[in-house]
Backbone as CSV, one residue per row, in Angstrom:
resi,resn,N_x,N_y,N_z,CA_x,CA_y,CA_z,C_x,C_y,C_z
1,MET,-11.536,-3.425,-2.938,-10.903,-3.256,-2.211,-10.601,-4.654,-1.478
2,TRP,-9.256,-5.215,-1.732,-8.661,-6.202,-0.930,-8.160,-6.918,0.121
3,ASP,-7.613,-5.363,0.796,-7.083,-5.481,2.518,-7.107,-3.533,2.280
4,ILE,-6.842,-4.095,3.843,-7.065,-2.551,4.673,-5.997,-2.101,5.641
5,ASP,-5.895,-1.699,5.948,-4.896,-1.428,7.257,-5.171,0.215,7.729
6,LEU,-4.421,0.924,8.804,-4.355,1.993,9.071,-2.940,2.552,9.347
7,SER,-2.415,3.768,9.570,-1.295,4.487,9.728,-1.737,4.125,10.850
8,PRO,0.387,4.087,11.710,0.754,3.524,13.154,0.205,4.776,13.820
9,ASP,-0.174,6.288,13.591,-0.245,7.387,14.214,-1.420,7.458,15.102
10,VAL,-1.238,7.668,16.473,-2.405,8.329,17.508,-3.909,7.834,16.995
11,ALA,-4.090,9.162,15.782,-5.417,9.386,15.625,-5.536,8.486,14.284
12,GLN,-4.555,7.382,13.910,-4.826,6.836,12.409,-5.672,6.857,11.410
13,SER,-4.578,8.577,11.270,-5.065,9.371,9.981,-5.390,8.930,8.741
14,GLU,-4.631,8.223,8.307,-4.199,7.984,6.879,-5.016,6.019,6.757
15,LEU,-5.775,5.468,5.894,-6.502,4.334,5.224,-5.325,3.691,3.991
16,TYR,-4.786,2.540,4.330,-3.992,1.687,2.657,-5.331,1.002,2.063
17,ASN,-5.483,0.790,1.370,-6.331,-0.077,0.605,-5.746,-0.714,-1.031
18,ALA,-5.404,-1.875,-0.234,-4.447,-2.916,-1.562,-5.464,-2.961,-2.815
19,ASP,-5.436,-3.131,-3.886,-6.107,-2.822,-5.115,-5.812,-3.957,-6.275
20,GLY,-6.456,-4.568,-5.652,-5.714,-6.085,-6.298,-6.160,-5.642,-8.410
21,GLU,-7.276,-5.357,-8.284,-7.913,-5.205,-9.561,-7.071,-4.029,-10.244
22,ASN,-6.218,-3.120,-9.742,-6.079,-1.979,-10.679,-4.072,-1.674,-10.086
23,ASN,-4.328,-2.836,-9.407,-2.264,-3.018,-8.485,-1.991,-2.173,-7.920
24,LYS,-2.575,-0.944,-7.262,-2.225,-0.288,-6.245,-2.522,-0.055,-4.804
25,VAL,-1.876,1.400,-4.638,-1.741,0.859,-2.841,-2.542,2.133,-3.106
26,TRP,-3.435,2.710,-2.675,-4.340,4.043,-2.498,-3.978,4.592,-0.868
27,VAL,-4.012,6.086,-0.600,-3.645,6.389,0.247,-4.709,7.146,1.279
28,PHE,-5.638,6.931,1.404,-7.434,7.913,1.749,-6.806,8.743,2.876
29,SER,-7.206,10.044,3.470,-7.057,10.540,4.540,-8.669,10.289,5.252
30,ARG,-8.446,10.051,6.267,-9.477,9.057,7.097,-10.428,10.733,7.775
31,ALA,-9.431,11.655,7.685,-11.150,12.585,8.135,-11.903,13.657,6.757
32,THR,-11.169,13.409,5.830,-11.906,13.774,4.444,-12.086,12.628,3.935
33,ASP,-12.088,11.774,3.630,-12.654,10.374,2.515,-12.349,10.411,1.319
34,LYS,-11.100,11.273,1.594,-10.152,11.311,0.187,-9.151,11.029,-0.499
35,VAL,-8.705,10.425,-1.106,-7.632,10.149,-2.255,-6.436,10.912,-1.444
36,ILE,-5.800,10.754,-1.506,-3.976,11.619,-0.897,-2.663,11.158,-1.521
37,GLY,-3.127,9.858,-2.219,-1.902,9.515,-2.325,-2.239,8.161,-3.226
38,SER,-1.339,7.720,-4.137,-1.509,6.406,-4.659,0.110,5.613,-4.862
39,PHE,0.641,4.516,-4.776,1.356,4.015,-5.230,1.786,2.601,-5.741
40,GLY,2.409,2.592,-6.701,2.346,0.459,-7.561,1.945,1.218,-8.717
41,ARG,1.662,0.246,-9.857,1.546,-0.313,-10.869,1.457,-1.233,-11.103
42,ASN,0.509,-1.901,-12.881,0.919,-3.627,-13.232,2.065,-3.611,-14.012
43,GLY,2.752,-4.768,-13.173,3.865,-5.509,-13.435,4.881,-6.169,-12.711
44,ARG,5.751,-6.453,-12.934,6.374,-7.503,-11.563,7.941,-7.238,-11.271
45,SER,8.359,-5.652,-11.734,9.235,-5.137,-11.703,9.392,-4.035,-9.709
46,ALA,10.576,-3.991,-9.026,10.051,-3.706,-8.106,9.213,-2.184,-7.824
47,GLY,8.741,-2.689,-6.885,7.689,-1.281,-6.939,6.335,-1.222,-7.667
48,GLN,6.273,-2.088,-8.294,5.173,-2.663,-9.208,4.343,-3.931,-8.590
49,PHE,2.981,-3.995,-8.959,2.410,-5.228,-8.796,1.906,-6.571,-9.595
50,HIS,1.921,-7.496,-9.406,0.639,-8.503,-9.989,0.119,-9.236,-9.250
51,TRP,-1.229,-7.954,-8.853,-2.313,-8.828,-8.341,-2.237,-8.846,-6.662
52,VAL,-1.522,-7.123,-6.766,-1.704,-6.958,-4.795,-2.656,-7.408,-3.950
53,HIS,-2.381,-8.404,-3.001,-3.412,-8.707,-2.209,-3.659,-8.270,-1.111
54,ASN,-2.252,-8.277,0.031,-2.626,-8.255,1.452,-1.554,-6.783,1.522
55,LEU,-1.740,-6.427,2.518,-0.756,-5.142,3.201,-1.117,-5.134,4.658
56,ALA,0.027,-4.433,5.377,0.253,-4.394,6.534,1.213,-3.120,6.741
57,VAL,1.266,-2.500,7.940,1.892,-1.504,8.184,2.335,-1.625,8.980
58,ASP,3.464,-1.169,9.776,4.122,-1.033,11.294,4.270,0.007,11.224
59,SER,4.877,-0.296,13.055,5.104,1.097,13.560,5.851,2.504,12.923
60,ARG,6.457,1.975,12.133,7.206,2.966,11.382,6.586,3.846,10.599
61,GLY,5.544,3.346,10.180,4.678,3.404,8.453,5.236,2.838,7.306
62,ASN,5.971,1.754,7.563,6.542,0.868,6.523,5.381,0.065,6.258
63,ILE,4.917,0.168,4.088,3.952,-0.632,4.341,4.453,-2.027,3.893
64,TYR,4.042,-2.774,4.389,4.278,-4.041,3.235,2.887,-4.690,2.531
65,THR,3.630,-5.394,1.398,2.493,-5.534,0.613,2.805,-7.454,0.302
66,ALA,1.988,-8.052,-0.214,2.005,-9.846,-0.427,1.174,-9.415,-1.701
67,GLU,1.374,-10.725,-2.556,0.900,-10.482,-4.043,0.357,-11.734,-4.156
68,VAL,-0.582,-12.668,-5.203,-0.746,-13.637,-5.105,-0.918,-14.312,-6.877
69,ASP,-1.015,-15.416,-7.158,-1.470,-15.695,-8.389,-0.039,-15.885,-8.958
70,THR,0.505,-15.298,-9.682,1.958,-16.002,-9.980,3.146,-14.551,-9.422
71,GLY,2.702,-13.679,-9.193,3.191,-12.786,-8.628,4.056,-13.371,-7.165
72,LYS,3.049,-13.935,-6.075,3.835,-15.146,-5.096,5.817,-14.212,-4.534
73,ARG,5.118,-12.861,-4.007,6.471,-12.338,-3.259,5.765,-11.403,-2.671
74,ALA,6.559,-10.887,-1.398,6.006,-9.382,-0.478,7.444,-8.409,-1.001
75,GLN,6.916,-7.256,-0.828,7.837,-6.171,-0.755,7.270,-4.844,0.094
76,LYS,8.698,-4.558,0.292,8.395,-3.558,1.505,8.801,-2.055,0.875
77,PHE,7.631,-1.253,1.333,7.656,0.512,0.914,8.077,1.411,2.296
78,THR,8.939,2.106,1.527,9.173,2.906,3.226,8.618,4.230,2.578
79,ARG,8.098,4.859,4.051,7.468,6.616,3.934,9.000,7.432,3.635
80,HIS,8.678,8.310,2.879,9.443,9.813,2.805,8.402,10.408,2.629
81,ASP,9.451,11.881,2.591,8.063,13.241,2.254,7.363,13.111,1.582
82,GLN,7.634,12.650,0.148,7.184,12.433,-0.827,6.047,11.524,-1.283
83,GLY,6.001,10.534,-0.474,5.128,9.292,-0.618,6.103,8.287,-0.093
84,TYR,5.954,6.952,-0.978,6.290,5.500,-0.655,7.782,5.100,-1.744
85,ASN,8.340,4.594,-1.056,9.249,3.505,-2.458,9.621,2.002,-2.149
86,GLY,9.678,1.440,-2.790,9.513,0.071,-2.828,11.154,-0.302,-2.620
87,ARG,11.280,-1.287,-1.870,12.946,-1.700,-1.745,12.636,-3.434,-1.958
């Protein structure tokens, strides 16, 4: 676990984990402690990660990620019914 943040709903029902080792963002249900989704994979294209290191969630549920090493970028992911899409 490289960084974590909580969903913006009042109950903070989801936990988001930046996993730089596997280049994914994991989504956990706080009620069940189970993985309910993930996004990202290794790579340098939009929606992919090279050492995803930090994340933050805004009041609309958008997730912002930052990459270290030679990744050196930030990405924004917007929430949709099917999960998250990068922009």
